[in-house]
TORKE-648535 format. One record per atom (N, C-alpha, C): residue in one letter; x, y, z. Coordinates in steps of 0.001 Angstrom, whole numbers, plus 524288, in hexadecimal, padded with zeros to 5 digits. Each point is the difference from the previous one (the first is absolute). Example, Ala and Ser with C-alpha at 12.3 -4.5 7.8 and 13.67 -1.06 7.14 Angstrom:
BEGIN
A833867E9C681E78;A7FC86804A680000;A80384804B080000;S7FEA28041A7FD30;S80334804A68003C;S7FCFE80442802DA;
END
This chain:
BEGIN
M5CA9614A382696D;M804EA7FDC77FE26;M8003B800467FA0D;T804A5800E47FE02;T800BE800297FA58;T800317FA857FDD3;V7FF827FF947FAD9;V800477FAEA7FD69;V805317FD6B80122;K804218032F8000F;K8053D7FDDE80107;K8004D7FDB680575;Q7FDB1802CC803CF;Q800147FE1E80560;Q7FCDB7FAEC80094;W7FB7D7FFCE7FD50;W7FCEB7FB3B80037;W803027FB627FDBE;K802DB800DF7FBBA;K8031E7FBCE7FDA8;K8042E7FE0E803D2;Q8024A803C9802F0;Q804007FE75803CE;Q7FDA87FCAC8045F;V7FB5E8018D801CC;V7FD527FCFF8041C;V7FEBF7FA837FE24;I7FDE27FFB07FB38;I7FEA97FAEA7FDD9;I804D67FC8B7FF59;T804418025F7FE17;T804D97FD087FF47;T802057FDE18052F;I800028034B80404;I801D37FE488052F;I7FC897FBAC80215;S7FADD800867FF54;S7FC5C7FBF9801F0;S800F97FACC7FD61;V800D48002F7FAE5;V801107FB257FD1C;V804F07FD70801E6;I8040880317800EA;I804FD7FDEE801E5;I7FF3D7FD7180559;V7FD1C8029780378;V7FF067FDE680545;V7FD267FAC47FF94;I7FC077FFC47FC9F;I7FD117FB267FF62;I803737FBA57FE0E;I80356801357FC2A;I8039D7FC0B7FDE1;I803AB7FDFE80436;V802148039180328;V803967FE758043E;V7FD427FC7B803E8;V7FB2B8017780181;V7FD127FCD3803BB;V7FEE77FA947FDCC;L7FE597FFBD7FB11;L7FEF67FAF37FD8E;L804E57FCB27FFA8;L80469802727FECA;L804EB7FD307FFC5;L8017A7FDD180554;A7FF4D803278040E;A8013F7FE5180555;A7FC857FB6080190;L7FB05800547FEC5;L7FC6C7FBBD80150;L801697FB087FD05;T8019B8009B7FB1A;T8018D7FB727FCEB;T804AA7FD4880260;I803D980321801B7;I804B87FDD08027D;I7FE907FD5480514;F7FC9C802A280327;F7FE767FDE480513;F7FD607FAB87FF77;F7FC087FFB87FC8F;F7FD247FB1B7FF78;F8034E7FBDC7FD3B;G803BA801BF7FCD9;G8038E7FC397FDAC;G803637FD4E8040B;I801D28031C803C0;I803217FDD78044E;I7FCAB7FC6680353;R7FB19801AC80127;R7FC827FCBF8032A;R7FEF47FAD87FD42;Y7FF11800327FADC;Y7FEED7FB3A7FD1F;Y804B57FC548002A;S8048B8023A7FF47;S804BF7FCCF80026;S800A57FD7180549;H7FECD802FF80428;H800887FDF28054C;H7FC567FB5F800D5;Y7FB01800A07FE80;Y7FC487FBD5800E1;Y801167FB5C7FC78;A8021D801027FB52;A8017B7FBAB7FC9B;A804387FCBE80285;N803AF802C180275;N804387FD37802B8;N7FDE47FCB080473;L7FBC6801D88027E;L7FDD37FD1680465;L7FDCB7FAC17FE5A;S7FEBA7FF5F7FAFF;S7FDA17FB247FE38;S804137FC297FE02;E804F28017C80000;E804157FC897FE17;E801357FBC1803F3;E802BB7FC017FE4D;E801737FBBC80374;E80402801CA803F7;G8009D7FCBE80409;G8040280118803E1;G7FDE680278804F9;S7FADA7FFA6800DB;S7FDD080241804C0;S8019D7FCC0804AC;I800248028280482;I8014C7FD44804D5;I7FBD17FC0980157;I7FB0D801527FEF6;I7FBB27FC8080131;I7FE347FD517FB03;D7FF757FAD880028;D7FE527FCF87FB91;D7FA0C7FFAE7FFFA;L7FD7B802AF7FC53;L7FA56800157FFD2;L7FDB47FAAE7FEB7;S8030B7FC837FDC8;S7FDF07FADE7FEA1;S7FE557FCF2804D5;E8021A801858048B;E7FE947FD62804D5;E7FA758015C8019C;Y7FDB2804187FDA7;Y7FAFA801F7801C3;Y7FBEB7FFD27FBB1;D800197FBD17FCDC;D7FC597FF917FBAC;D7FA537FFE6801CC;D7FF267FE6B804DA;D7FAA57FF79801DD;D7FDD1804FF80243;I8031F804258003A;I7FE13804E080217;I7FC2E8026D7FC26;D7FB38800B1801B8;D7FC05802287FC8A;D7FF91805DE800D3;T80451802B47FF28;T7FFDF805B480084;T804678026F7FCE8;R7FEBD803DD7FCD3;R803FA802C17FCF2;R80327803A380386;E7FDAE8019380462;E802A3803C780350;E804F37FDA880258;A7FFC87FB12801B7;A8049E7FD838023A;A804607FFC37FBFD;T7FEA57FEEC7FB19;T803EA7FFCB7FBDF;T80297805457FF57;R7FCF1804268001C;R8023D805327FF6F;R803C1801348047C;I7FE967FE4B804A4;I80360800FC80480;I8051A7FD0F7FF7E;F7FFC37FB087FE4A;F804C67FCF47FF72;F803D8802AA7FC49;K7FDEE802A37FC0A;K80368802817FC34;K8035A8045080265;Y7FE73801AD804A2;Y803198040680294;Y805B57FE4E8008C;F800D17FAE6800EE;F805327FE0E8010A;F803447FF257FB10;N7FD908003B7FB6E;N802CE7FEB07FB3C;N804978039C7FEDA;S7FFAF804D8801E0;S80422803AF7FED8;S804547FFF080416;V7FF927FC8F803D8;V803DE7FFC080430;V8047B7FC727FE66;D804AC8017680170;D804A47FCD17FEE8;D7FF257FA6B801EB;A801F17FC2E7FD26;A7FF187FA8180131;A8019A7FE9380589;E803F28029380219;E801CE7FEC780546;E7FC718025C8041D;G7FC958039C7FE73;G7FC5B80242803A7;G802548048D802ED;T7FCC3803E28012D;T801DF80486802DF;T7FC8B8013A804B8;F7FC9F7FC378016B;F7FC5E800D980447;F801F47FD32804F0;D80236802D680397;D802307FDA6804A8;D7FBE67FD3B80355;Y7FB3C801F57FFF4;Y7FBFA7FDAF8035E;Y7FE9B7FA777FE5C;Q8016C7FE7A7FB30;Q7FECB7FAA67FE47;Q802FA7FBEF8032A;S804558017C8024E;S803137FC5580318;S7FEAB80059805D6;K7FC268032A80158;K7FE7F800B18057F;K7FA8F7FDAB800E3;Y7FE617FFFF804EB;Y7FACB7FE3180188;Y7FEF47FA6E7FE11;S8034B7FC7A8018D;S7FFB67FA977FE15;S7FAF57FD408019D;S7FD748020280413;S7FB207FD87801B0;S7FB68801737FC8A;L800AE803F17FCBB;L7FBB4801E37FCC4;L7FFEA7FD587FAA2;Y7FF6A7FAEA8001B;Y7FF427FCF77FB39;Y7FBC37FBF88010B;V7FC737FF637FC50;V7FBDF7FC1080075;V7FF7C7FD0F7FAE6;D7FE667FB1F8004B;D7FF287FCD27FB53;D7FADF801927FD7D;N80016800CC7FAF2;N7FB40801897FD49;N800907FEB67FA3A;D7FC447FD1A7FDDE;D8003D7FEBB7FA73;D7FCC1803CD7FCB6;F7FD7E803D180284;F7FCE0803F57FD39;F7FC177FD797FC47;N7FD7F7FBE9801CD;N7FC2F7FD3F7FCCC;N7FA8A8016E801EA;F7FDA8803D97FD82;F7FAE4801E2801A7;F7FBB07FCD67FD67;V7FBEA7FEF080301;V7FBD17FC7E7FE44;V7FAEB8030C7FF83;D7FD3D7FF2C7FBB0;D7FAE9802687FF45;D7FC097FD9F803C9;K7FCFE8035480297;K7FC137FE20803B6;K7FAB67FF8A7FD51;E7FCCA7FC8F801F2;E7FABF7FF647FDDA;E7FC5B8041180266;G7FCB28024A7FCC0;G7FC35803C0801EA;G802698053E8016E;K7FCF58034B80272;K801BA8053780197;K802207FFC980581;V804EA801808009A;V8028C7FFBE8051C;V801798057C801CC;C7FEDD8012F804D8;C8019A804F980256;C803E47FEF78045A;Y80447802E57FFD2;Y8040C7FF93803F7;Y7FFDD804F28035D;L7FDBE7FFAA80491;L7FFD68045E803A4;L8055B8007F80292;T8024E804907FFCF;T80528800C580260;T7FFDF804A7803B9;F802FF7FF8680436;F8001C804028040A;F805A5801A38011B;D80104805157FFB3;D8053B80219800DC;D8007F802AA80552;D804D380044801CF;D801A58035980466;D7FEB17FDDC80562;G7FDBB7FB648006A;G7FF177FDAA80518;G804AC7FCC6801B1;P7FF937FD298044C;P7FB3A7FF7180306;P7FF3C80485803E6;N7FB1280129800EA;N7FE8B803D3803F3;N7FC787FD40803FA;K8011A800BD804F3;K7FD487FCFE80401;K7FA2E801398006F;N7FE49804647FDB0;N7FA798014C8000D;N7FD367FE8E7FAF2;V8026B8012F7FB9B;V7FD717FF3B7FAF2;V8007D7FA5D7FE05;T804B17FDD680032;T800ED7FAD57FDC7;T7FC987FBBF8025F;P7FF437FFCA80528;P7FC8F7FBF88022B;P7FA728004A7FDD0;Q7FDFD804C57FF39;Q7FABC800927FDD4;Q7FFD77FDFC7FA6C;V80412801267FCF9;V8004F7FE017FAA4;V800267FA0D80005;L803327FDBC8035C;L800737FA5C80045;L7FAE77FD71801C6;D7FD5780274803A2;D7FAF67FDE0801CD;D7FC0E7FFD77FB81;T7FFD8804277FCDE;T7FC648002B7FB9E;T801657FBE47FBEC;L804FA7FF977FEC0;L801AC7FC087FC30;L7FE9D7FA90801DB;K8009B7FF03804FE;K7FEB87FAE480234;K7FA217FF057FFA7;K7FCE5803EF80125;K7FA4E7FF7C7FFCB;K7FE2C7FE767FA8B;Y802598024F7FC0C;Y7FE577FEF57FA9C;Y803417FBB07FD5B;D803997FDB6802D7;D803657FBE17FDFB;D802DE801DE7FB16;V80262804948007A;V802DE802727FBBA;V805D48004980161;K803437FE9A7FC50;K805A88006A800CA;K80201804F17FD50;A803DE802808026E;A80210804E87FDF1;A805E48001780097;T802518046C7FE9B;T805AE8009F80034;T8014D804E280326;F803CE7FF8C80383;F80197804558034B;F805B48015A7FEDD;F800E2804B97FDF0;F80544801F77FF18;F8017C80335804C7;V803597FDC380341;V800D28022B80536;V804F28033B80074;V800058034F80405;V8049A8030C80176;V802407FDC480501;Y804808021A8018E;Y802A67FDF2804A2;Y7FD58801E5804EF;R7FE4F7FC4A8033D;R7FDDD8012780524;R8022E7FBFF803D5;D801AB801BC80488;D8027B7FC6D803AC;D7FD087FF8480524;G7FB5C8026980054;G7FCE87FF69804BD;G7FD8B7FA9480044;S7FEBC7FE50804B0;S7FDCF7FAC0800AD;S7FACF7FF697FD29;A7FCC18041B7FFFF;A7FAFC7FFB77FD57;A800BB7FF717FA1D;E803AD802F07FDDE;E800E57FFD67FA61;E802997FAD97FE53;R803807FE078032B;R802627FAF87FEC3;R7FBEB7FBA580011;A7FC5A80074803B2;A7FBB77FC2680022;A7FCA18005B7FB1E;L7FF6F804B77FDE2;L7FCF1800A47FB3A;L802C57FDBE7FB48;Y80547800837FFC0;Y802E57FD547FBE6;Y7FE857FA317FFFF;K800287FDAD804AA;K7FEE87FA6D80084;K7FA5F7FEC37FE91;R7FC598034C801C9;R7FA8E7FEF47FEED;R7FEDE8001A7FA27;I80269803B57FD3C;I7FF47800557FA5E;I801737FAD47FD66;V804687FDD780188;V801CD7FB0D7FDBA;V7FC8C7FB75801B8;E7FEC77FFD080508;E7FCF17FBAE80215;E7FA887FFAF7FDA3;E7FDD3804797FE6F;E7FAC1800007FDD9;E7FFF17FF8C7FA05;G8048A7FEBB7FDD4;G8004E7FE957FA77;G800A58047F7FC34;H801508049B801F1;H800E5804747FCA0;H805BB8002B7FE3D;T8010D8032C7FC17;T80559800AD7FE1E;T8028C80487802DF;L8047D7FEEE8024E;L8030A80408802B9;L8048C8017A7FC75;A80022804E87FE60;A803D7801C67FC31;A802A9804FC801E5;V8042E801797FD6A;V8033D80478801A2;V7FDFA805097FD9B;H7FFB58040D8032B;H7FF13805457FE01;H804F080342800BF;T8017D800D5804CB;T804CD802EC80134;T800EC7FFA2805D7;A804BE80101801A5;A801138004480597;A7FEC08057180214;S80270803DB7FDB6;S7FF968055380216;S7FB938032E7FDB1;H7FE737FEB87FB35;H7FC1D803097FD0E;H801C9805AD7FF46;N80515800C980025;N80250805287FF20;N801AA8004F7FA46;Y7FCBE802697FCCE;Y800EE800127FA5A;Y80552802577FE93;T801388046080272;T804DB802AC7FEC3;T804AF7FC8580128;K7FFBA7FD2C80447;K804577FC998019D;K800787FB3E7FC8B;I7FBC07FD167FF62;I800597FAFF7FD46;I800EF8009A7FA27;Y7FE508045F7FDBE;Y800C3800D27FA6D;Y804BC8035E7FEC2;S80360800B4803E1;S804CD802FF7FF07;S803E17FCE57FCB0;S7FF917FACE80037;S803667FC9D7FCD4;S7FDDD7FA7E8003D;V801B07FCA87FC69;V7FE7B7FA7E8002A;V802077FD85804F6;D804BB801578017D;D8024E7FDED804C3;D7FCA080142804BD;A7FE2D804DF8005A;A7FCBA8019C80462;A7FADE7FCF480013;Y7FDCC7FF1C7FB65;Y7FB1E7FD077FFBA;Y800DC7FA63801EA;L804367FD8A7FE35;L801147FAA080187;L800F57FF93805DF;D80297803E680239;D800EE7FFFF8059A;D7FADF8001780308;D7FC69803597FE4D;D7FAD78005E8026C;D7FCF57FAED7FF36;F8003A7FDDF7FB58;F7FD2D7FB367FEAE;F801E27FB7580352;E8051D7FFA1800CB;E802217FBD080319;E7FE068004A8059F;R7FF7F804B28020B;R7FE47800AB80572;R7FA797FDF2800CD;I7FC628016F7FCA0;I7FA9B7FE3A800A0;I7FF887FA347FEC0;T803037FE137FC3A;T7FFD77FA777FEB8;T801BA7FCA7804A4;K8042E801928027D;K801E47FD1380497;K7FC0D8003A8047F;Q7FD5B804698008C;Q7FC108007D80414;Q7FB757FC397FF0C;I7FE3A7FFBA7FB30;I7FBBC7FC747FEB1;I8019A7FA52800D5;E804AB7FEB07FE31;E801C37FA8B8005E;E800E87FE62805A7;S802428036980328;S8011B7FEAD80570;S7FAF67FF8C8032E;T7FC03802E17FE5C;T7FB1180002802E6;T7FC697FB8A7FE67;T7FFC97FED87FAF1;T7FC377FC3B7FE01;T802607FAF27FDF4;G8051B8000F7FEE4;G8027C7FB717FD98;G7FF387FFE17FA17;I7FD5C803ED7FDE3;I7FEF78003F7FA66;I803B9803FA7FD82;K802B57FE5D7FBDC;K803458039F7FD22;K7FCCF802357FB73;P7FEB0805038001B;P7FCA8802417FBEB;P802B38002B7FABD;T7FCF17FF447FBE0;T802168003C7FAB5;T7FD48804387FCAE;L7FBDB8024880228;L7FD0C8040B7FD2E;L8009F80534802C2;F7FF998043E7FD02;F80083805218027C;F7FD37804237FCC2;R7FF4E8047B80265;R7FDE1804997FD43;R80362804B280141;F80196802D57FC05;F802F7804BF800D4;F7FC908042D8029C;P801E28028E803FB;P7FD1F804888021C;P7FF29804107FBC5;G7FB218018B7FF2F;G7FEDA803B67FBE3;G7FF897FD967FA98;G800877FAC77FFB6;G7FFDD7FD5D7FAF6;G805637FFC47FD94;S800787FCE57FBE8;S8052C7FF0E7FDB6;S80253804CE7FD60;I7FCAC803B47FE72;I801E1804F67FDCE;I7FD62804668030D;N8032C803428024F;N7FDDE8047A802DA;N803EC8047A7FFD5;S7FE8B8046A8020E;S8034B804A47FF99;S805107FF8B80310;Y800577FC4980398;Y804AF7FF698033B;Y8041A7FC617FD85;N7FE467FC587FCB0;N803B37FC217FDF7;N80107800797FA29;M7FEA3804737FDAA;M800938009C7FA65;M8057D7FF047FE06;E803F8801438032B;E805687FF697FE51;E801DC7FA5B80030;I7FD717FCB580327;I802197FABC800DA;I7FC0F7FB9D7FEFA;Y7FB25801317FE69;Y7FC127FBE480001;Y8013C7FB977FC3B;R8024B8011F7FB6C;R8013A7FBC47FC66;R804287FC5580258;E803FF8026480220;E8042B7FCF480274;E7FDF17FCF7804AA;L7FC9D8028080311;L7FDEA7FD96804BE;L7FC687FB667FEB7;V7FC6F800CB7FC5E;V7FC757FBBE7FE7A;V803047FB687FDCE;A803C9801197FCA7;A8031C7FBD27FDA1;A802EA7FCE480423;E80218802B3803E2;E802F37FD4580420;E7FC797FC8880344;M7FB4F801D580138;M7FC6C7FCD38032B;M7FE257FB3C7FCF2;I7FEEF800A17FAF8;I7FE7F7FB7C7FCC2;I804987FC2F7FF94;R804B78021C7FF68;R804A87FCA47FFAB;R800827FC8F804DB;R7FE76802138046B;R8005D7FD0D804F4;R7FB677FC4D800CB;G7FC4C7FFF77FC63;G7FBB67FC448003C;G7FAF28021280236;Y7FFD1804E780193;Y7FB488022E8026C;Y7FC1C801D67FBDF;V7FB037FFD580174;V7FBD7801ED7FC95;V7FD6C804B0802AB;Y7FF62804367FD20;Y7FD768049A8024C;Y7FAB3800DB7FD80;Y7FC788024B8030A;Y7FAAE800E97FE30;Y7FE7D805AB800B2;D7FECA802867FB95;D7FD58804F58003F;D7FA277FECA8008A;W7FC9A803347FDDF;W7FA6B7FF0480078;W7FD3D8021B7FB3A;N7FB597FDFE7FEF2;N7FCDF8020A7FBAF;N7FAB580218801CA;V7FF117FFDD80522;V7FB74802938025A;V801C7802668051F;S7FE88804E8800E3;S801608029D804EC;S7FB0A80179802F7;S8001F7FF1980515;S7FB9F8018180359;S7FFEC805E0800F7;G804608029E7FEE2;G8005680599800EA;G8007280174805B1;D801887FC3F80345;D8002180106805AD;D80544801E0801F7;A80386801667FC79;A8054080176801AF;A80013804C480399;S7FC17803557FF8C;S7FFE1804A780360;S7FD447FEFD8052E;S7FFD67FB0680177;S7FE4C7FE6F80534;S7FA558014880119;S7FED280217804A1;S7FAA68009B801DD;S7FCEF804137FCE6;R80293802F97FCAF;R7FD3D803FA7FCF1;R7FCAC7FDAE7FBB0;V800B77FAED7FEE9;V7FCEC7FD637FBFE;V7FBA87FCF6802BC;S7FB31800D77FE50;S7FB8A7FD9980296;S7FF7D7FA367FEAC;V7FD057FD3980331;V7FF017FA757FF0F;V7FD4A7FF4F7FABF;S7FC37803467FED6;S7FD1C7FF7B7FB1F;S80374800F57FB3C;T8039B803BF80077;T80384801287FB9E;T803D17FB887FF0C;I8020E7FDD98042C;I8038D7FB8D7FF7F;I7FD307FB6D7FD68;T7FB5E7FEE2801D5;T7FCF17FBAC7FDC9;T7FED1800EA7FA3C;K7FE54804B07FEBC;K7FEB5801547FAA5;K804C77FF997FC74;N8047D801F0801CD;N804BB7FFC97FCE1;N801767FA657FE83;V7FFA97FC89803D2;V8017E7FA8D7FF01;V7FC1D7FD547FC60;L7FAF78008F80130;L7FC107FD4C7FCD4;L7FFE48020F7FA66;N8008C805177FF59;N8002A802307FAB9;N804E07FE597FD1A;G804718000F802BE;G804E87FE707FD89;G7FFF67FA5E7FE41;C7FD8F7FCA08030E;C7FFEF7FA737FEBC;C7FBF17FEB37FBCF;S7FC5E803847FF0C;S7FBF27FF147FC16;S801F4801087FA72;K8048E802547FF8B;K80221801787FAE5;K8040E7FC0E7FE2A;G7FFB07FE8B7FB1E;G803E67FC7E7FDC5;G7FF167FA5E8019D;S8031F7FC897FDA7;S7FF5B7FA64800EE;S8048F7FD8E802F4;D80406803178011C;D804897FDE2802B8;D7FEBD7FED4805AD;D803097FC6680254;D7FFB57FF4D805A1;D80190805208029E;K7FDE3800FB80494;K800D0804FC80286;K803787FF73804D2;I803EA8036880048;I8034A8007A804AA;I7FEAF8054E8026C;V7FD717FFDC80481;V7FDC48049D8025F;V803848022480447;L80135805027FFB7;L8034080297803DE;L7FC9B8024C80452;M801187FE47804DC;M7FD9580236804A6;M804278007E80440;H7FE898024B80456;H803B8800DA80438;H7FDB67FE548054A;D803547FDAD80342;D7FE527FE978053E;D803A2802448041C;G802BA8043A7FE99;G8035E802A8803BF;G7FCED803A280384;S802C5802E28032A;S7FD8E80397803BA;S7FC6C803DE7FD33;G7FB4D800D580225;G7FC63803D67FDDC;G7FC957FE0D7FBA2;H800467FAE57FEDC;H7FCF67FDE17FBA7;H7FB4C7FCCF801D9;G7FD86801D580420;G7FB657FD61801F9;G7FB8E7FFDD7FC0B;N7FF9E804117FCC3;N7FBDC800117FC19;N800A97FBB17FBF3;T804CD7FE8E7FEE0;T800ED7FBA97FC63;T7FE057FAEB80252;A8012D7FF36804FD;A7FE1D7FB47802A4;A7FA047FFF080018;D7FD9D80488800E1;D7FA478004D80018;D7FD9A7FF117FA9D;A802E9801707FBE9;A7FDFE7FF637FAB0;A8007D7FA627FE03;L8033C7FCDD80276;L801467FAD97FDE9;L7FB437FC617FF57;P7FC587FFBA803AF;P7FB7C7FC837FF1A;P7FCF4801687FB19;G7FF07805017FF29;G7FD338019D7FB46;G803017FEE87FB1C;I80531800778003C;I803537FEE27FB7F;I7FFAF7FA2F7FEA0;I800887FCB3803DB;I7FFDF7FA577FF0F;I7FAAF7FE5E7FDD7;E7FBD1801D680274;E7FAC47FE917FE34;E7FF00801FC7FA74;G801B4804CF7FEEB;G7FF3B8022F7FAC4;G803147FD177FBE5;L804D77FE6B8013A;L8032E7FD387FC2A;L7FDEC7FA817FF17;K7FDDE7FDA2803FE;K7FD9C7FAD47FF3E;K7FB64800657FC38;K7FD048042E8006B;K7FB94800D27FC65;K801E9800CB7FA6F;Q804C48021C7FF79;Q80249800B07FAC5;Q802547FAEC7FDDE;G7FFDC7FBD88031B;G801E47FAF87FE26;G805A37FEC180167;Y80236802F980389;Y805837FF298016D;Y8008C7FBD280437;T804407FD107FF8F;T801F97FCFB80461;T804E2802C580202;F801F97FE438047B;F8044F802C18027F;F804867FC488010D;S804AE8023D7FFE2;S804A17FCD28012A;S8046F8039C801BA;G803A87FDB8802E5;G804CB802CC80132;G803C27FF8F7FB76;L80370803B77FF85;L803FC7FFC57FBEE;L803FE7FBB88013D;D802057FD937FBDB;D804597FC5E8009C;D803398002F7FAF4;N804027FCBF7FFC1;N803A6800457FB97;N7FDA77FE497FACD;T7FB3D7FDF980017;T7FD867FE707FB18;T7FCB0804587FDA9;V7FF5280445802EC;V7FC958043E7FE32;V803328040C7FCF5;A7FE71800F57FB2F;A802B6803E67FCD3;A7FF4D8055880277;P80438802E7800AF;P7FF978050E802B7;P7FDC4804497FC8F;A7FD6E803A980284;A7FEBE804FA7FD70;A804D2803628006C;M801D5802137FB96;M804B2803357FFF8;M7FECD8052F7FD64;F801B88043B8026D;F7FF69805177FD7B;F80358800117FB1C;G7FE4A802E57FBFD;G802DD8004A7FB15;G80524802CD80087;F803F77FE047FD39;F805328023D80032;F80117802DC7FAE7;
END
């Protein structure tokens, strides 16, 4: 290339860089203006009501509503009147190291009884995030969970990610179905829940802020997790791997641990791993408890 041609290339490159930088400046300027507006007064939800919430994540979620017209544009807010619970969001610090064992996707008539038997043997309380089951065996397990002092909480009715995360309305419809099932079977109205896949996942990216804010507005508390047993792939995970994952995960950091496990179909290895997990965590100095409204939730970052 000649010197003249090189100068032309350099000139064009400089112009392209300037245009890109200008575009980025405009883009981030708009983003900054948008977020600045979110912090102004006039939000639909009054954050002063939640001074006791010990989490920045909930505050960020509440800000989602700040840009909404004062009259509101969410039709689902006027629906599902049964989906409201009293909650002061007053979380209490626990003494010592506490581990909250949690089980998703049950009850299963083969796995859940084994889990409950082990918990009873070791006098450990846990939390069960359940799905909709209408068989007599599964309904009996709902009752047994409550009768033996564990926390019975909502996971989902259908566990169909595509369906429930298609809209906030669809999620609330599913949530109402499982809530009514639990209440009609046990007499207990659940106030705690866990989003299938966690509060942020590839299925709910378009609605998770709106969805989380709406559930908190209705008084519900959701729990992600800070330790995973790695048993989501069912029987393909060995007993030793499940045990190791939990014990290693709980050995790190000083926070209380909320452990994700599963008691749905095909999770026999999780049930088999439970004695070793409990014994190992006791050696680490942990006590055990079921989740309740006083326990600060683990929340994925937003």
